[in-house]
N, C-alpha and C positions, 0 to 999 in steps of 0.2 A: 710104851705109853707116848702119847703125843706131847710135844714140847710146848710148855706154856708160853714161852717167849714169843710164839707166832700166833697167839690168839687161839690156841687149840688145834691149829693146822700142823700136822706132822711133816717130816721131811721125807716121807716114803720109806722104802725098805732100806735098812742099814744106814739111814742118813744120806742116801745117794740121790734123793730127789725122785722124779717120776720116770727116770730111765731113758729120757730122750737123748741124753748125751753119749750113749754107748752104742757100739755096733755101727751098721751101715744105715744111714737115714739122715734126717734133717740135722741132728745135733752132733755133727762130727766135730772133732777137736780143732783147735785153732791152727794146727799145722797145715791142714788142707784148705784153709779158708781162701787163699789166693790161687789155688791150683786150678788150671783151666781144664775142664772136662768137655771136649768138643761134642757137639750134637749133630753135626752135618758131616757128610763124606769128605768134603773139602777140608773141614777142620781137622778130621782124623789124619788125613794125608799130610797136612802141614805140620801137625804136632809130631808125627813120626819121622819127619824129615824127608818124606818122599817128594815133596814139592819144595824146591830150593830158592825160588824167587817169586816176587809178585808178577813178573813178566810172564811166567808160565801160566798164571791164572788169567791174565789179560789176553794172552795169545788164544786161549780157547773160550773166551767170553763167558767165564763161569761167574755167576753172581756170588758176592761175598755176603754171607748171612750172619757172620760172627765177627765182632770188632777185634776179638783176640787174634784173629788171623793177621791183621795189619800190625798189631802190637808184637807179634812174633817176628816179623821182618823189620819193624822199626821199634825196637825196645824203648819204652819210656825213659829208662835210665840213660840211654845213649843221647837222647835229646835231639835226634836228627829231624824228627817230624814235629814241626811247630804248629801250634793251634792259636787261633785268635777269635775272640767274640766280635762279630761284625756289627750286630745290632740286637737290642732287646726292646720290645715294645709291648704295651698292654693291649689285650684284645678283650672285648666284652660280649656277653651273651645275655639277652633279656630273659629272665625267668619270672615265675609267679611271685617270688620273694624280692624281686628287684634285679639288679645287674649282677652277673657273676664275672668277676675279672680274673683273667689268667694272663700269663706272660709268655710271649713267643720269642725264642732266641734263635739266632743264626750264628753258626760257628764254622769257620773255615780251617782246614788243616792242609799243610803242604810241606815238602822237604826242600823247596827252593831249587829243585833239580829234576823237574819233569813229572811230579806227581801232585795232584791237587784234589781236595774233596770238600764238599759243602753239605752241611746238614742243618735241619731246622727241627725244633721241638717246642710244643706248647705245654705248659704245666702251671699249676696254681702257685708254685714257688720258683723264684728266679734260679736258685742253685740247681734244682732238679731239671729245669728247662735247659740250662747250659750243659749239664752232664749228659742229658739225652741227646742234645744237638751234636755234642762232640762224638758220641757213639755213632750217630747217623752219618756224620761227616767221614768217619773212618770207613764205614761200610760202603760209602759212595766214592771212595778214592779212585781216580782214573789217571791213566798216563796222558801226558801232553806231548805232542809232536812239535819239535822245534826245527827251524830252518834258517835260511839266509835271505838277505836282501842284496841282490847283485852277486858279487864274487863269492864263491864257496871256499873261503879261506878261514882258518881258525875254527873255534867251536861255534856251534849254532847259537844264535843270539836273539832271533825273533820268530814269529810264526811263519810257516812255510807258504801260506796263501791267505787271501782274505777270508775271514770267518764271520758268521753272524749267528746270533742267538736271541730268543725272545722269552719273555715271561710277563704275563698280564699285558699291559699296554706298552711295556718297555721293550724296545728292540735295540740291540747293541751290535755294532759292526767293528771288527778289529782288522787293521790294515798293517802289513809288514812295513818296517821302518829301517833306515840305514843304521849301521853301527854307530853308536855314540849319541843317538837321538834321545834315548831314555824312554820312559813310559809316559806318553802323552794321554793322560786319562784322569778321571775324577779320583779323589782320595780313596773312596771305597773300592772302585774297580782296580786301582793301582795296587792295592794290597793283594787282591786275588791274582793279578798277573805276575806280581813279584814272587808270591808263594809258589806259583807254577814254574818258576825258573826262567821267565822271559826278561830280557834286558831292554829291548827296544820294541816299541809298538805304538801305532797311532790308533785312536778310537773315535767313534762317533755314536751318538745316542739319540733316540727319538722316544717320545712318550713321557710318562710321569715318573721320571727317574728319582724324584724325591722319595718315592717308596723304596727304601733301601733294600728291603728283602727281595722285591722283584728285580731291582737293578742288579744286585750281585748274582742272583740266580741266572739272569740273562747273560751276564759275563761268563759265568761258569758253564752255561750251555754252549756258549760260543767256543771257548777254549777246548771243551770236551769233544767238539766236532772235528778237531784237527786231524785225528786218525781216520775220519770217515771219507776223506777225499783220496781217490786213487790217482796219484801223480805219476808221471812217466818213470821215475826211478823205482816204482813199485810194480812195474809191468812184468818183471821176470816171473817165470813159471814158479808157482808155489809148491814147495815140498811139504806135503802134509805129514804130520806126525800123529801118533796115537794120543787121544785125549787121556789125561791122568786117570779118570775113572775107569777107562778101558785098560790102560797099561797096568794099573795096580788092582785089578778086579779080584785077584786071589786074596790079597791082603784085606780088602774091604769085606769080602765074604767071610773070612776068618773072624774079623772083628764083629760082624753081625751075629755069627754063631755064638761067640763068647758073651756078647751082650744078652742074647736070648737065654743062655744058660744062667747068667747072673739074675735075670728077671725071674726065671723059674725058681731059682734058689730063694 
């Protein structure tokens, strides 16, 4: 008989509810809640340990479609990859009922050692926008090439050549600086350059740089272009290696077969 304490609605068979919490499906137990189940070939290779560093991914220009790939190489518990909310601003859309206000967040992530990412997300809630922007920033993580001003002694400390980037009306130009100069830049762009691992750099800006979103995007585009310039030290003949998808094709085929069998089951 149905239990009276729930207004006549019973608890299903044997008091176990509607059965969603058993077997394979949406209602899995709490143990598997945080387990990452990759959905891309790259994700499967990373989880199985076939790809051992982010540099292998960057070398073959493979797009990162899952933020858990970055979390695998930079575990959140280690705290090596830092994130910072750069700006949050309201944006409005005119609708028949009036204005609809949403919030646009820009978040930067970096390890202060040659990796930087920038993400943006718009949502009706601030917390959701920040969370989405953080995921986008991790998926847009890129390597930054560092170099010297003058004598090539010690560790690289500045950008290797003049770089420029644009976004909207804002154009930013970064210029190598001598060791000890520091980051000669606005507070917003200084955070981006510092998170990328640069110690010395001059900068110049044109356009409406008060639009913080476009400004930091222009700086990010500039530093991202550091590996796009073929300088003389990179003129050596390139030794090509197999792409990970080609190298581990047997593993990926086996995974695809097992996934197909699971789906049929």
